[in-house]
N, C-alpha and C positions, 0 to 999 in steps of 0.2 A: 618480596613479601608473600608469605604463604597464605593461601586462601583456603579456609575451611569449607568444604563442599556443602555440608548440611546447613551451616549458618548462611552461606551465600545464597543457596537455593531458597531458604526461608525468606530472605530479604527480597529476592526477585519475585517470588510468588506473592508476598505481601503487597509489593508495589503494584503488580498487575491486577490482583484481586481487588485492591482498593479502588483502582480506576474502574473496573467492571462494576463494582457495587455502588460506589459513590455517584456515578453518572448513569446507573441503571442501563448499561450497554446491552444487556441480554435479558429477555423476559421469558416467562414460561411458554412452552410450546412453539417457540420460534425456530426457524431453520436458518442457520448461519453458514454463509459461504466464506471460506478463508482463502484469500489470494496468496498462493504459495509459489514463490520463485525458486525456492531451494536454498536461498541465502539465509544468513543468521537471523534476521529480523522476522521473516515470515515463518521460519521453522520454530522459533521460540513462541510466536503467536499460536501456531498449531498445537504445540505441547501444552501451553498454558490454558488454552480453551478446552483441551482434552481433560486436563486436571480439574478445571473449573466445573465442567459438566459432572465429574465424579464427586466433587466435594461440596458444591454450592447448594445442593438440594433443588436446583432449578432444572426441570426437564426440558431439554432442547436438542435439536439435531445439528450435526456438523457434516459439512461437505467441504471439499477443497477444489480449487481450480488453478491450473498452471498455464500461463500464457507463453506460448512458444513464438517469439518474435522472428526467429530464424537468424541467429547470430552464430555463424559456424565456429566451432572450437570453443564456444562459451556456453550457449544455452543448453547444449546436451548434458553438461555436467549438472546444471541446475535441475533439469527434469529428472535425472537419476536420483538426486537428493530428495526431491519432492516425492517421487515414487517410493523410495525406501522409507522415509519417515511416515508417510500416509499408510503404507502397508503395516509398519510396526504398530501404529495406533488404530488400525482398522477403520480409517476414515476414507470414504469414497473420493477418488480423484478424477477430475475431468481435465483433459489437455486440449486447449483451443489454440490454433495456430494462425498467424498472419497468412501463411501460404494457403491454407484451406479456405479462409474467408475472402482473401483478395487476390490470390494466385501469384503473389510475390512475397519474398522475405524482406526483412529489414535490411539485410546485406545488399539487396538489389536496389534499394532507394536511399541508402545512407548518405549519399553525396548530393542529394537534391535540395537539401535545406541547410541553412547555416548551422543549425544544431540538430543532430540526428535524434536527440531526445524529444524534439517537437512532434514529428510524425509517430514516433514510438509511443509517446504519452497519449496522443489522441486515439490511436488504435488499441492500446492496452485498456484504456478506460472503457472504450466501446465494447470490447469483448468481455471484460469483467462484468459489465452490466447486462449484456445480452445473455451470457451463460447463467448468471445468477437469477435473472428474471425468468428465463425459460425453465429453471429448476424450482421456481416458485419460492425463492429464498426471501427472508424478511430483511436481512442485513448482509453486508459484505465486511468482513474483518480484514484489515490490512496491517502490515507490520511497521507502520510509521512509529518511530521512537521519538524521544524528546528532542534529540539533535535534528531529526528530519523536520519537526514542527518549527523549530527556531529558524532553520534554513529557509523553509517555505515562507515564513512570516517576513523575514528580512528581504527575500526576493520580491515578494508582493509589495512590500513597503518601498523598495527601490524603484519598482516599476509604476508605483502609484495606481495599482490595479485594485481599486477599492471594492469592486464587486466580489473579490475573493476573500476579504477579511471575515465575513460571516461564516466561511467554510472552515475556519480554524476551530480547534476544539476536538474532544474525543468522540463526538457523535454529531451526525447531521440528521435533520428531520426529513421524513419522506415527503417529497413534493409532488409525486405522481405515482400511481399504482405500479407503473412499469419502470420507475427509476429507483433502484435499490439503494438505500442510504448506507453510508460507510460508518464503521466504528473503528477506533484505534486503541486496542487494549494496552499497547506499550507506550501510550502517550506521555507518561510521566517517568519513563525509564531511560536513563542515558545510554547512548550507543555503546560505549565501552563496556557497560555491564552486560549487554546482550552478547557481545563477543566472549566475555569471560564465562558466562553461563554455558555457552556451547563447548568451550574448552574443558571446563572442570567436569562436565557431564559426558564428555566424549561423544557428542551428538554429530552425526554425519551431516555436513552442510557443504554448500557450494561457496567457497571462500575466494572468489575472484571478482575484481572490478570489471564492470562492463567496458569493453574496449572503446565504446562511443561516449562514455560519461565525461571524458575530458573536454568535449565540445559544449558542455552545458554551463550555464551560469551557476547552477547548484554546486558544481565542482569547485569553482573559485570561492564561493561563499563558504563552503565546507572547510577549505584550506584556511581561509581567513579566520573563521571561528575557532578552529583547532589551535591556531597560533595564539589567538587572544586567550583561549582557555589555558594553554601552556604557561603563558606569562602572567595572567591576571585571574584566572578561574571565574569566567563571566557567564558561562552557559546557564547555570541554575538561576542566577540573578535575572538574566534576560527572560527566561521561561516564567519565573515567578511574576515579573513585571507584566509580561504579556497576559498571563492568566487573570491578573487583577484589573487590568485596564481595558483590554480589547474584548468587550462583550457586545458586539454589534449584532442586532437582531437580523435574521435572514428575511429578506423581502419576499413577498409573494411573487411567484414566477408562473407565467402562463406557458405551458408546454403543449406541443403539438406532435404530430407524427411526421417523420421524414418522408417526403414524397418519392424517395428512391428505395430505401431499405425498410421503411416502416417502423424503425425504432423511434423512441421518444426523444424529442429535441426541443431546445428553446426556439430554434428557427430552422425551417426547412430550406434546403437540404441540411442534414447534420454535418458537423465538422469532418467526420470520417468519410462521408460520401463526397463532400466538396474536395477533400484532399485526394481521394481516390480518382476523381475526375481529372485533377491537376496532374497527378502522377501518370495516368494513362496517356495524357497528351504528350508528356515528355518521353516516356519509355518507347 
């Protein structure tokens, strides 16, 4: 099936702009930090927010951050994509690495946990917030698409991790002045459409799967959902049901400062510092 570029681009922009407008994800004079991995989702987020700043009439700042986990033969390509796209759009880019922060790469610790995604997630979230807070940003924009949200919801449901249910949705409230809230401009956009957008517009992206992703529950859930979608077309129905039924208010959380690194946390020491101490004992 031939895809008309202009028509498809209008559909994608309408989808993303409606999410931005309907949920008031960005306000006047805010500074938004975009988490850019170099992959299709984060690159589309980068381009959409660039267009939104031009067309919305809302004056706001954009910066980008790329987290270098230290995955040899993989992350370098993502960084190249992030640099190229940020340069083309004249958006400042900061690169923060596990190596600079903790003196080891993800490759050095990948076999210390059942799933490599666990330490990677803890460290990535830590650096995203640390960089965004130090740059005095109001929000962090991530590339989570509709498929990602469904996967996260089902994973949380399977684990009965009820504390995470209030975190679903296109925007989180700020719970501390040093905890930068997340927004998800691609929240209502299916993953397949993200990939198509990059192809029809010939956008340079890092189109490789993380070599450690096969160790995660998300990988299995993604395959399961894709099979259901292929046979029954269920993703949009799951997402619509989720939007209508799971509106759980976020509880008030008391935050403090980590007694090791000084970053904000629910309980000191923070997860990143606890993990770092564990890893140092093993290495």
